[in-house]
C-alpha positions in Angstrom: -22.4 -28.1 3.5 -23.0 -27.0 -0.1 -19.2 -27.0 -1.0 -19.1 -30.6 0.3 -22.1 -31.6 -1.9 -20.7 -29.8 -4.9 -17.3 -31.6 -4.5 -18.9 -35.1 -4.2 -21.3 -34.4 -7.2 -18.3 -33.3 -9.2 -16.6 -36.6 -8.4 -19.7 -38.3 -9.7 -19.4 -36.3 -12.9 -22.6 -34.3 -12.4 -23.8 -31.1 -10.7 -26.8 -29.6 -8.9 -28.1 -28.1 -12.2 -27.5 -31.2 -14.3 -30.9 -32.5 -15.4 -29.6 -36.0 -16.3 -30.3 -38.7 -13.7 -27.1 -39.7 -11.8 -27.2 -41.6 -8.5 -24.6 -42.1 -5.8 -24.2 -45.7 -6.9 -21.8 -44.4 -9.7 -19.3 -43.5 -7.0 -16.7 -46.0 -5.8 -17.1 -47.5 -2.3 -14.0 -45.6 -1.1 -15.5 -42.3 -2.2 -18.9 -43.2 -0.5 -17.1 -44.1 2.7 -15.0 -40.9 2.6 -18.1 -38.7 2.0 -20.0 -40.5 4.8 -17.1 -40.0 7.2 -16.9 -36.3 6.3 -20.7 -36.0 6.9 -20.4 -37.7 10.3 -17.5 -35.4 11.3 -19.7 -32.3 10.5 -23.0 -33.6 11.9 -21.8 -35.3 15.1 -20.9 -32.1 17.1 -24.4 -30.7 16.3 -26.4 -33.8 17.3 -24.8 -33.8 20.7 -26.8 -30.7 21.8 -29.7 -30.2 19.5 -31.8 -31.5 16.6 -30.5 -31.2 13.1 -32.7 -29.7 10.4 -31.3 -29.6 6.8 -33.1 -27.5 4.3 -31.3 -28.1 1.0 -32.7 -29.5 -2.3 -29.3 -31.0 -3.3 -29.6 -33.4 -0.3 -32.1 -35.4 -2.3 -29.4 -36.3 -4.8 -27.2 -37.8 -2.1 -29.7 -39.3 0.2 -28.2 -42.9 0.2 -24.9 -41.6 1.6 -26.7 -39.3 4.1 -28.7 -42.3 5.3 -25.6 -44.4 5.8 -23.9 -41.6 7.7 -26.9 -40.8 9.9 -27.7 -44.5 10.5 -24.2 -45.1 11.9 -24.9 -42.2 14.4 -28.2 -43.9 15.5 -30.2 -40.9 14.5 -34.0 -40.8 13.9 -34.5 -39.7 10.3 -37.6 -37.9 9.1 -38.0 -36.3 5.6 -40.3 -33.6 4.4 -40.7 -33.5 0.6 -42.0 -30.0 -0.6 -43.1 -30.4 -4.2 -43.8 -27.4 -6.5 -45.6 -27.6 -9.8 -43.2 -28.5 -12.6 -44.3 -25.6 -14.9 -43.8 -23.1 -12.1 -40.4 -24.5 -11.3 -39.4 -24.4 -15.0 -40.6 -20.8 -15.2 -38.6 -19.9 -12.1 -35.4 -21.5 -13.4 -35.8 -19.8 -16.7 -36.2 -16.4 -15.0 -33.4 -16.7 -12.5 -30.9 -19.4 -13.8 -31.2 -18.9 -17.6 -32.3 -22.5 -18.2 -34.8 -23.4 -20.9 -38.3 -24.7 -20.0 -37.3 -28.3 -21.1 -34.2 -28.2 -18.9 -36.2 -27.0 -16.0 -38.8 -29.8 -16.4 -36.0 -32.4 -16.6 -34.3 -31.0 -13.5 -37.7 -31.1 -11.7 -38.1 -34.7 -12.6 -34.6 -35.6 -11.4 -35.0 -34.0 -8.0 -38.6 -35.3 -7.4 -37.9 -38.9 -8.6 -34.6 -39.2 -6.6 -36.1 -37.6 -3.5 -39.2 -39.8 -3.5 -37.4 -43.1 -4.3 -34.6 -42.6 -1.6 -37.1 -41.6 1.2 -39.1 -44.8 1.0 -38.9 -46.8 4.2 -38.3 -43.8 6.5 -40.7 -41.4 8.2 -41.7 -38.9 5.6 -44.5 -36.5 4.6 -45.1 -35.0 1.2 -46.2 -31.3 1.2 -47.5 -29.4 -1.8 -46.0 -25.9 -2.3 -49.3 -24.2 -3.1 -50.9 -25.6 0.1 -48.1 -24.1 2.2 -48.8 -20.7 0.7 -52.6 -21.1 1.2 -52.7 -22.5 4.8 -49.3 -22.9 6.5 -50.7 -23.7 9.9 -52.7 -26.7 8.6 -49.7 -28.0 6.8 -47.6 -27.7 10.0 -50.3 -29.6 11.9 -50.2 -32.4 9.3 -46.4 -32.6 9.4 -46.4 -32.8 13.2 -49.0 -35.6 13.1 -47.2 -37.7 10.5 -43.7 -37.3 12.0 -44.7 -37.5 15.7 -43.8 -34.0 16.6 -45.6 -32.5 19.7 -45.0 -28.8 19.5 -45.1 -26.1 16.8 -45.2 -22.4 16.4 -48.1 -20.7 14.7 -47.2 -19.0 11.4 -48.7 -15.7 10.4 -49.7 -15.2 6.8 -47.3 -12.3 6.5 -44.4 -14.6 7.4 -44.9 -16.6 4.3 -43.2 -15.1 1.2 -45.5 -14.5 -1.7 -44.8 -16.6 -4.8 -43.3 -14.5 -7.6 -44.4 -17.0 -10.3 -48.0 -18.2 -10.4 -48.7 -21.9 -10.9 -48.8 -22.9 -14.6 -50.6 -26.2 -14.8 -50.7 -28.3 -18.1 -49.2 -25.6 -20.3 -46.2 -27.6 -21.5 -46.6 -30.2 -24.2 -44.7 -33.3 -25.4 -43.4 -36.5 -23.9 -41.4 -34.7 -21.2 -44.5 -32.7 -20.2 -46.6 -35.9 -20.0 -44.0 -37.5 -17.7 -44.0 -34.4 -15.5 -47.8 -34.5 -15.4 -47.9 -38.2 -14.4 -45.2 -37.5 -11.7 -47.1 -34.5 -10.4 -50.4 -36.5 -10.2 -48.5 -39.3 -8.3 -46.9 -36.9 -5.9 -50.2 -35.2 -5.3 -51.6 -38.6 -4.3 -48.6 -39.2 -2.0 -49.3 -35.9 -0.3 -52.5 -37.4 1.1 -51.3 -41.0 1.4 -47.5 -41.2 1.6 -47.6 -45.1 1.3 -49.8 -45.3 -1.8 -48.4 -48.2 -3.8 -50.1 -47.1 -7.1 -48.5 -43.7 -6.9 -45.1 -45.2 -6.1 -45.5 -47.6 -9.1 -46.4 -44.6 -11.3 -43.3 -42.8 -10.2 -41.1 -45.9 -10.8 -42.5 -46.1 -14.4 -41.8 -42.4 -14.9 -38.3 -42.9 -13.5 -37.6 -45.8 -15.8 -38.9 -44.0 -18.9 -36.9 -40.9 -17.9 -33.7 -42.9 -17.4 -34.2 -44.7 -20.7 -34.7 -41.4 -22.5 -31.7 -40.0 -20.7 -29.6 -43.0 -21.7 -30.6 -42.4 -25.4 -30.2 -38.7 -25.5 -27.9 -38.0 -22.6 -24.6 -38.4 -24.5 -25.8 -36.0 -27.2 -26.9 -33.5 -24.5 -23.6 -33.9 -22.7 -21.7 -33.4 -25.9 -23.8 -30.3 -26.8 -23.3 -29.0 -23.2 -19.5 -29.7 -23.4 -19.4 -27.9 -26.7 -21.3 -24.9 -25.2 -19.0 -24.9 -22.2 -15.9 -25.0 -24.5 -17.3 -22.2 -26.6 -18.0 -20.2 -23.5 -14.5 -20.9 -22.3 -13.1 -19.8 -25.6 -15.2 -16.7 -25.5 -14.0 -15.9 -21.9 -10.4 -16.5 -22.9 -10.9 -14.2 -25.9 -12.5 -11.6 -23.7 -9.7 -11.9 -21.2 -7.2 -11.4 -24.0 -9.0 -8.3 -25.1 -9.3 -7.1 -21.5 -5.5 -7.6 -21.1 -4.8 -5.8 -24.3 -7.1 -2.9 -23.2 -5.5 -2.9 -19.8 -2.1 -2.8 -21.5 -3.2 0.1 -23.7 -4.6 1.9 -20.7 -1.3 1.4 -18.9 0.6 2.7 -21.9 -1.8 5.6 -22.1 -1.4 6.3 -18.3 2.4 6.1 -18.8 2.1 8.5 -21.7 0.0 10.8 -19.6 2.6 10.6 -16.9 5.3 11.5 -19.4 3.2 14.3 -20.8 2.6 15.6 -17.2 6.3 15.4 -16.5 7.1 17.3 -19.7 4.5 19.8 -18.9 6.1 20.3 -15.5 9.5 20.6 -17.2 8.1 23.1 -19.7 6.6 25.1 -16.8 9.9 25.1 -15.1 11.6 26.3 -18.3 9.0 29.0 -18.7 9.7 30.1 -15.1 13.4 30.1 -15.9 12.7 32.1 -19.1 10.6 34.5 -17.0 13.4 34.8 -14.5 15.9 35.4 -17.4 13.6 38.0 -18.8 13.4 39.7 -15.4 17.2 39.5 -15.2 17.5 41.0 -18.7 15.0 43.7 -17.7 17.1 44.4 -14.6 20.3 44.4 -16.7 18.7 46.8 -19.1 17.8 49.1 -16.1 21.4 48.8 -14.9 22.6 49.6 -18.4 20.3 52.7 -18.5 21.7 53.7 -15.1 25.2 53.2 -16.3 24.5 55.2 -19.4 23.1 57.9 -17.2 26.2 57.7 -15.0 28.3 57.9 -18.2 26.4 61.0 -19.3 26.9 62.5 -15.8 30.6 61.6 -16.0 30.8 63.2 -19.4 29.1 66.3 -18.1 31.5 66.3 -15.1 34.4 66.0 -17.5 33.1 68.8 -19.6 32.7 70.9 -16.4 36.3 70.0 -15.5 37.4 71.1 -18.9 35.5 74.3 -18.6 37.0 74.8 -15.1 40.5 74.1 -16.5 40.0 76.5 -19.3 38.8 79.1 -16.8 41.7 78.4 -14.5 44.2 78.5 -17.4 42.8 81.8 -18.6 42.9 83.1 -15.0 46.6 81.9 -14.7 47.4 83.5 -18.0 45.7 86.7 -16.9 47.6 86.6 -13.6 50.9 86.0 -15.5 50.2 88.8 -17.9 49.3 91.0 -15.0 52.5 90.1 -13.2 54.4 90.7 -16.5 52.7 94.1 -16.9 53.5 94.9 -13.3 57.1 93.9 -14.0 57.2 96.0 -17.2 55.6 98.9 -15.4 58.2 98.6 -12.6 60.9 98.4 -15.2 59.5 101.4 -17.0 59.1 103.2 -13.7 62.7 102.4 -13.0 63.8 103.6 -16.4 61.7 106.8 -16.0 63.2 107.3 -12.6 66.6 106.6 -14.1 65.9 109.1 -16.9 64.6 111.6 -14.3 67.6 111.1 -12.3 69.8 111.4 -15.3 68.0 114.5 -16.4 68.4 115.9 -13.0 71.9 114.8 -12.8 72.5 116.4 -16.2 70.9 119.5 -15.0 72.9 119.3 -11.9 76.0 118.6 -14.1 75.2 121.4 -16.3 74.5 123.6 -13.2 77.4 122.3 -11.4 79.9 120.9 -13.9 82.6 120.9 -11.4 80.6 118.9 -8.8 79.4 116.5 -11.4 82.8 116.1 -12.8 84.0 115.3 -9.3 81.2 112.9 -8.6 81.0 111.5 -12.1 82.8 108.3 -11.2 80.4 107.8 -8.3 77.4 108.4 -10.5 78.7 106.0 -13.1 79.1 103.4 -10.4 75.6 104.0 -9.1 74.3 103.8 -12.6 76.0 100.5 -13.1 74.5 99.2 -9.8 71.1 100.3 -10.9 71.5 98.5 -14.2 72.7 95.4 -12.5 69.7 95.6 -10.1 67.4 96.1 -13.1 68.9 93.1 -14.8 68.4 91.0 -11.6 64.8 92.1 -11.4 64.3 91.2 -15.1 65.8 87.7 -14.5 63.6 87.2 -11.3 60.5 88.2 -13.3 61.4 85.9 -16.1 62.0 83.0 -13.7 58.7 83.6 -11.9 56.9 83.7 -15.2 58.6 80.5 -16.3 57.7 78.8 -13.0 54.1 79.9 -13.4 54.0 78.6 -16.9 55.5 75.2 -15.9 53.0 74.7 -13.0 50.1 75.7 -15.3 51.3 73.1 -17.9 51.7 70.4 -15.2 48.2 71.1 -13.9 46.8 70.9 -17.4 48.6 67.6 -18.0 47.2 66.2 -14.7 43.7 67.2 -15.6 44.1 65.6 -19.1 45.4 62.3 -17.4 42.5 62.2 -15.0 40.1 62.8 -17.9 41.7 59.9 -19.8 41.6 57.6 -16.7 37.9 58.4 -16.1 37.2 57.7 -19.8 39.1 54.3 -19.6 37.2 53.3 -16.5 33.9 54.3 -18.0 34.7 52.3 -21.2 35.8 49.3 -19.1 32.5 49.4 -17.1 30.5 49.7 -20.4 32.4 46.7 -21.9 31.6 44.6 -18.8 27.9 45.5 -18.9 27.9 44.7 -22.7 29.5 41.3 -22.0 27.0 40.6 -19.2 24.1 41.5 -21.6 25.6 39.2 -24.3 25.9 36.3 -21.8 22.3 36.8 -20.7 21.2 36.9 -24.4 23.1 33.6 -25.0 21.5 32.0 -21.9 18.0 33.2 -23.1 18.6 31.8 -26.6 19.7 28.4 -25.1 16.6 28.3 -22.8 14.3 29.2 -25.8 15.9 26.4 -27.9 15.4 23.8 -25.0 11.8 25.0 -24.5 11.2 24.6 -28.2 12.7 21.1 -28.1 10.5 20.2 -25.2 7.4 21.5 -27.1 8.4 19.3 -30.1 8.8 16.2 -27.9 5.4 17.0 -26.3 3.8 17.3 -29.8 5.4 14.0 -30.8 4.1 12.2 -27.7 0.6 13.8 -28.2 0.6 12.4 -31.8 1.7 9.0 -30.5 -1.1 9.0 -27.9 -3.6 10.1 -30.6 -2.5 7.1 -32.7 -2.8 4.7 -29.7 -6.3 6.1 -29.0 -7.3 5.6 -32.6 -6.0 2.1 -32.4 -8.1 1.4 -29.3 -11.1 2.9 -30.9 -10.5 0.8 -34.0 -10.3 -2.3 -31.7 -13.6 -1.3 -29.9 -15.3 -0.8 -33.3 -14.0 -4.1 -34.7 -16.2 -7.1 -35.3 -14.4 -9.3 -32.8 -14.9 -6.7 -30.0 -18.6 -6.4 -30.8 -19.0 -10.2 -30.7 -17.1 -10.6 -27.4 -18.4 -7.5 -25.7 -21.8 -9.0 -24.6 -20.1 -12.0 -23.0 -17.9 -9.5 -21.1 -20.9 -7.5 -19.9 -22.6 -10.7 -18.8 -19.6 -11.8 -16.7 
């Protein structure tokens, strides 16, 4: 129901909190008919099954249209006007709606005058607010008597909400306060006699005076209110602009934070790769130490082979010298035997010159054979010695070739390890350079973020921000 009231009041150029008197007669007939039809559409399904009770102060501003809609539905209309003291209403509006006391008094006059004027001619009862708080059951009895109701429910005192603002009678001053006091006195009279003509006449005079004053000062008040609304709109727009800028700066800061987080992750990954490279280098250094140990062991083995070769060569030379000595001893033995034989033969020849002379040719032939045999033995010994020397030289050459081959293999292995270490050092330098570049980028981004933060702080410390910040907090 409230959105419908607000829409129709907006079409009349007013609102529920507008203190200037504005009646439904300002609306065109088509608007009144459309609003009444909308009310009938909403109310008719409810009236088919039960009574309708509407408790809403803004109904008093649109009572003519409500009367038209409910009369067409053949409804029995009864009105209950609950009136509260104007000073108390003004104080409540000032506390909860940020309205001034003068605006609160004007709004009270508008509602009370419109409600009382439009309910003349229908069954009604005027109830004072402080009486309801003091004795609600007596007030209910009076309402039932005036409106012809036969049943009611007793109300406990605890069911009545306590008033948060005490009644403030005759504290305001000025022409507006005088009009409110006259209206309050008339309404108090109507609470005991709802058909009192003098009270109605007083309310009509107050209404005319109020309308005349509103006709004089209403345009200025509307202009001031429009200027205040425009200023508030400008302030809200400025606040929205600042909020959008702050949101944009926050988004940029969040994006920077994301990039910093990504670069931090990348730097962590590079650190892990550097740690892996350092581990690989350490492993390579361990392998290099092992290869150096193997090289030292190979050198020791080569030295042992050299020593063995020297020993074997010395042994071969000793064996060759021994064989040569054996051959020389055999040759000497042969020569001594030959000499012994010759001596014996000479003795025999001396002893038996004739036998020797006869056998001289045979002895010479035997001597020739012995010499030939001795020559053959010398040649065989020389050949054996030459063969032994050749095999010894071949063995020494093979050992030297194996030593050179082992040295070349060790040098090749060392060169490969040195190349691997050099490649690892190049990779480590490259990783260090990329890590340093990432650190520089992170430092640049951190400086940029610091500059943006300083800019945001400068905006927050600026005069425009301090001026617009209270409006932002209020919204």
